[in-house]
C-alpha positions in Angstrom: 26.8 -8.5 10.4 23.3 -9.5 11.6 22.2 -12.9 10.5 18.6 -14.0 10.1 16.4 -16.3 8.2 14.3 -13.7 6.5 14.9 -10.0 5.7 11.6 -8.3 5.0 12.2 -5.0 3.1 9.5 -2.5 3.8 7.5 -2.1 7.0 4.3 -0.8 5.7 1.1 -2.9 5.9 2.5 -5.5 3.5 5.9 -6.0 5.3 4.5 -5.7 8.8 1.7 -8.2 8.2 3.9 -10.8 6.6 6.6 -10.3 9.3 4.0 -11.0 11.9 3.0 -14.2 10.3 6.6 -15.4 9.8 8.2 -14.3 13.1 6.9 -17.3 15.2 8.6 -19.7 12.7 11.8 -17.9 11.5 14.2 -15.2 12.6 13.0 -12.0 10.9 14.5 -8.6 10.4 12.1 -5.9 9.1 14.0 -3.2 7.2 12.3 0.1 6.6 13.8 2.9 4.6 11.8 5.7 6.3 12.2 6.8 10.0 8.7 5.6 10.7 6.9 2.5 9.3 3.8 3.1 7.2 4.8 6.6 6.1 3.7 6.3 2.5 0.7 4.2 1.2 -0.3 2.8 4.6 -0.5 6.1 6.3 -2.4 7.8 3.5 -5.2 5.3 2.8 -8.8 6.3 2.3 -9.5 3.7 4.9 -12.4 1.6 3.6 -12.9 -2.2 3.2 -15.0 -3.0 0.1 -15.4 -6.5 -1.3 -16.2 -5.1 -4.7 -13.0 -3.2 -5.0 -10.1 -4.6 -7.1 -12.1 -7.0 -9.3 -12.9 -10.7 -9.1 -9.3 -12.0 -8.3 -8.9 -9.5 -5.5 -12.3 -10.1 -4.0 -11.4 -13.6 -2.5 -8.6 -12.0 -0.5 -10.8 -9.1 0.7 -13.6 -11.4 1.7 -11.3 -13.9 3.5 -9.9 -11.0 5.4 -13.2 -9.8 6.7 -13.7 -12.0 9.7 -10.1 -11.4 11.0 -10.6 -7.6 10.7 -13.9 -7.7 12.4 -12.7 -9.8 15.3 -9.7 -7.4 15.7 -12.0 -4.5 16.0 -10.7 -2.9 12.8 -13.9 -2.6 10.9 -16.9 -0.2 11.5 -20.2 -0.1 9.6 -20.4 2.2 6.6 -21.9 0.7 3.4 -21.0 1.8 -0.1 -23.3 3.3 -2.8 -22.2 3.0 -6.4 -24.1 5.7 -8.3 -24.6 6.2 -12.0 -26.1 8.7 -14.4 -27.7 7.2 -17.5 -24.4 6.9 -19.3 -22.9 5.0 -16.4 -25.6 2.3 -16.2 -23.5 -0.1 -18.2 -20.7 0.2 -15.6 -23.2 -0.8 -12.9 -24.4 -3.7 -15.0 -20.8 -4.9 -15.4 -20.1 -4.6 -11.7 -23.2 -6.5 -10.8 -22.6 -9.2 -13.4 -19.0 -9.7 -12.3 -19.3 -9.6 -8.5 -23.0 -9.9 -7.7 -22.8 -13.7 -7.3 -20.2 -13.3 -4.5 -20.7 -9.8 -3.0 -24.1 -8.6 -1.6 -25.3 -5.9 -4.0 -28.7 -4.4 -4.2 -30.1 -2.4 -7.1 -31.6 1.1 -6.2 -33.6 3.7 -8.1 -32.6 7.3 -8.3 -35.2 8.2 -5.6 -33.7 5.6 -3.3 -30.3 7.0 -3.9 -31.4 10.5 -2.7 -32.9 9.0 0.4 -29.5 7.7 1.4 -27.6 10.8 0.1 -29.5 14.0 0.8 -28.7 16.6 -1.8 -27.7 14.2 -4.5 -28.5 15.6 -8.0 -31.5 14.4 -10.0 -29.2 13.2 -12.8 -28.1 10.2 -10.8 -30.7 7.7 -12.0 -29.7 4.3 -10.4 -27.2 2.7 -8.2 -25.9 -0.4 -6.4 -25.9 -0.7 -2.6 -23.0 -2.6 -1.1 -24.0 -3.1 2.6 -20.8 -5.0 3.6 -18.5 -2.1 2.9 -16.9 -0.9 6.1 -14.5 1.7 7.5 -11.2 0.2 8.4 -8.9 1.4 11.2 -5.7 1.3 9.3 -3.5 2.6 12.2 -4.8 0.0 14.6 -4.3 -2.8 12.1 -0.7 -1.7 11.2 0.2 -1.3 14.9 -1.2 -4.7 15.7 0.9 -6.3 13.0 4.1 -4.5 14.1 3.4 -5.6 17.7 2.8 -9.2 16.7 6.0 -9.2 14.7 8.0 -7.9 17.8 6.3 -10.5 20.0 7.4 -13.2 17.6 11.0 -12.0 17.9 11.2 -9.9 14.7 13.6 -6.9 14.8 12.5 -3.6 13.2 15.2 -1.3 11.7 14.1 2.1 10.5 16.0 4.7 8.4 17.7 1.8 6.6 17.3 2.0 2.8 18.7 -1.0 1.1 21.6 0.0 -1.1 22.6 -3.4 -2.6 22.3 -7.1 -2.0 24.1 -10.1 -3.4 23.5 -13.8 -3.3 26.5 -15.7 -2.0 26.7 -19.4 -1.0 23.0 -19.7 -0.8 22.4 -16.6 1.4 21.9 -12.9 0.8 24.4 -10.3 1.9 22.4 -7.1 2.3 23.9 -3.6 2.7 21.8 -0.7 4.0 22.8 2.8 5.2 25.0 2.0 8.2 24.1 -1.7 8.6 24.7 -5.1 7.0 22.6 -8.3 7.1 22.8 -11.8 6.0 19.6 -13.7 5.2 18.5 -16.9 3.6 15.5 -15.1 2.1 14.7 -11.6 1.0 11.0 -10.5 1.0 10.4 -7.6 -1.3 7.5 -5.7 0.4 8.7 -2.3 -0.7 5.5 -1.1 -2.3 6.2 1.6 -4.9 9.9 0.9 -4.5 9.6 -2.9 -5.2 11.2 -2.7 -8.7 14.0 -0.5 -7.3 14.6 -3.0 -4.5 14.7 -5.9 -7.0 17.3 -4.1 -9.1 19.4 -3.4 -6.0 19.4 -7.1 -5.4 20.3 -7.9 -9.0 16.8 -9.3 -9.7 14.9 -8.4 -12.8 12.0 -6.0 -12.1 8.5 -7.0 -12.8 7.1 -3.7 -14.0 5.4 -2.6 -10.8 4.5 1.0 -11.2 3.4 3.6 -8.7 0.4 5.8 -9.3 -0.6 8.9 -7.4 -4.0 9.1 -5.7 -5.3 12.5 -4.4 -7.5 13.0 -1.3 -8.9 16.1 0.4 -10.6 16.8 3.6 -13.4 19.4 3.2 -15.7 21.5 5.3 -19.1 21.5 3.6 -22.5 23.1 4.1 -24.6 21.4 5.2 -22.2 19.2 7.2 -21.8 15.6 6.1 -24.2 13.3 8.0 -22.2 10.8 10.1 -24.3 7.9 8.6 -23.5 8.9 5.0 -22.2 5.9 3.0 -19.1 5.7 0.9 -20.3 7.1 -2.4 -18.6 6.0 -5.6 -19.2 7.2 -9.1 -19.6 4.1 -11.3 -17.5 5.8 -14.1 -14.6 6.3 -11.7 -14.6 10.1 -11.5 -14.8 10.6 -7.8 -15.6 9.0 -4.5 -16.4 10.5 -1.1 -17.1 9.5 2.5 -17.9 11.3 5.8 -15.3 12.1 8.4 -15.6 13.2 12.0 -17.2 16.6 12.7 -19.3 16.8 9.5 -16.3 16.8 7.3 -16.0 15.0 4.0 -13.1 13.0 2.5 -13.1 13.4 -1.3 -11.0 12.0 -4.1 -11.1 12.6 -7.9 -10.3 8.8 -8.2 -7.1 9.8 -10.1 -4.3 7.4 -11.1 -1.3 9.5 -12.2 1.9 7.5 -13.1 4.8 8.9 -11.1 8.2 7.9 -9.7 8.5 6.4 -6.2 8.6 9.4 -4.0 7.1 11.3 -1.0 4.3 12.5 -3.2 2.2 15.6 -2.7 -1.2 16.6 -4.1 -1.6 18.9 -7.0 -3.9 21.9 -6.5 -5.5 21.2 -9.9 -6.4 17.7 -8.9 -8.1 18.9 -5.7 -10.0 21.6 -7.7 -11.1 18.9 -10.2 -12.4 16.8 -7.3 -14.4 19.7 -5.8 -15.9 20.6 -9.2 -17.1 17.1 -9.7 -18.5 17.0 -6.2 -20.4 20.2 -6.7 -21.9 19.0 -9.9 -23.0 15.8 -8.2 -24.6 17.2 -5.0 -26.3 20.4 -3.8 -23.6 21.0 -1.1 -21.3 24.0 -0.8 -17.6 23.5 -0.1 -16.7 26.0 2.6 -12.9 25.2 2.6 -10.3 22.6 2.1 -8.9 21.8 5.5 -6.1 19.6 4.2 -5.1 17.5 1.2 -2.6 14.7 0.6 -1.6 12.1 -1.9 -0.6 8.5 -1.7 1.1 6.0 -3.9 -0.7 2.9 -5.2 1.6 0.4 -6.9 0.3 -2.1 -9.5 1.9 -4.9 -11.5 1.2 -4.9 -15.2 -2.0 -7.1 -14.8 -3.1 -5.1 -11.7 -3.0 -8.2 -9.5 -0.8 -8.6 -6.4 2.5 -10.5 -6.7 3.1 -13.1 -4.0 5.8 -15.8 -4.2 9.4 -16.7 -4.9 10.9 -15.4 -8.1 11.6 -18.4 -10.3 14.8 -16.8 -11.7 16.3 -15.6 -8.3 16.6 -18.2 -5.5 15.6 -16.9 -2.1 13.9 -13.8 -3.4 10.2 -13.5 -2.4 7.9 -11.0 -3.9 5.1 -9.5 -1.7 4.2 -6.4 -3.7 1.9 -4.8 -6.3 -1.0 -4.5 -4.0 -2.5 -1.4 -5.6 -5.1 0.3 -3.4 -6.3 -2.9 -1.9 -3.3 -3.9 0.2 -4.8 -2.9 3.5 -8.2 -4.4 3.0 -6.6 -7.8 1.9 -3.7 -7.7 4.4 -4.8 -10.6 6.7 -5.5 -13.1 3.9 -2.5 -11.9 1.8 -0.1 -12.2 4.7 -1.4 -15.7 5.6 -1.1 -16.8 2.0 2.3 -15.3 1.6 3.6 -17.0 4.8 2.2 -20.3 3.6 4.0 -19.9 0.2 7.2 -18.9 1.8 7.2 -21.7 4.4 6.1 -24.2 1.7 3.3 -25.4 3.9 -0.3 -26.4 3.4 -2.6 -23.4 3.0 -4.2 -22.2 6.2 -8.0 -22.5 6.5 -8.3 -18.7 6.2 -7.0 -18.9 2.6 -7.5 -22.6 1.7 -10.2 -21.7 -0.8 -8.0 -19.2 -2.6 -5.9 -20.3 -5.6 -2.5 -18.7 -5.3 -1.5 -19.3 -8.9 -2.8 -15.9 -10.3 -0.5 -14.1 -7.9 2.8 -15.9 -8.5 5.6 -13.9 -10.0 6.3 -16.8 -12.4 3.4 -15.4 -14.6 5.8 -12.6 -15.7 9.0 -14.7 -16.3 
């Protein structure tokens, strides 16, 4: 039986980033159910970093992560354009009122929108420009965290789904397919499977639910300009961004409740996304080159969950990160490590109040 200080369950962005922060201080085993880390949510991200995404209690984590991501070469300039028809003006007003004081947002007229998005329909009457929005190199960031965890001495085990765990004598006895571990602390970083992992450990679930998000890569005529911003409908009906070779990434901004699984896109959802796009812009979709779906997991209040479970000694939650887990990874991992190690908050996250994220809010 392998003994360690911390067993981190899940080696996607959440587990890899926290393992990298913990490995210099504790012995860590990173346990991944799939054959390759980052197979689900991490590997299927729309790959953008937006300070306005996730609401006012996610924004501090995103903003605090920005400098780390830029210094690591993981961000590239993009900009985001939140667009609205007349009926969506209220949504723009709400976004500006909520986040305008802390996120750079500039009001644009319909004519100014069409200067930035050639072919945008005349019905789009106003918008908000978010210049800080950036593309994020998800694969580079995830690989960097896995490498940092290895350098710190962490051991990665793949193809090792947790079957059960029991708390005995102040330590966890963990059984996976073909291996057994003993750890002082379990970190539940299992994403869409977080509640299932909790149940396997005899810990009450928190109600973290997975939702399916659809994406498609399109060939369009005319080709998408490389400098096109991320374009987001203020009423949440679609978003799109350019991809290499004049292609376009498009999502219907769907959130379909589902079971934790290796999810796949529905043809109808891809068709809905294309219909919405063609109503918004004067572009012709030549073909769908590929489509995919990813899982985004949310706690009931749609905020992440970081911290020890007050009813389960040695059980640490690091889950419920919705669709913002990648863009907040540096700050979230640093905050999670500080909470787990019971140390003073690092300067990167010193201004962030951890209380809204603690699992005690559900107990």
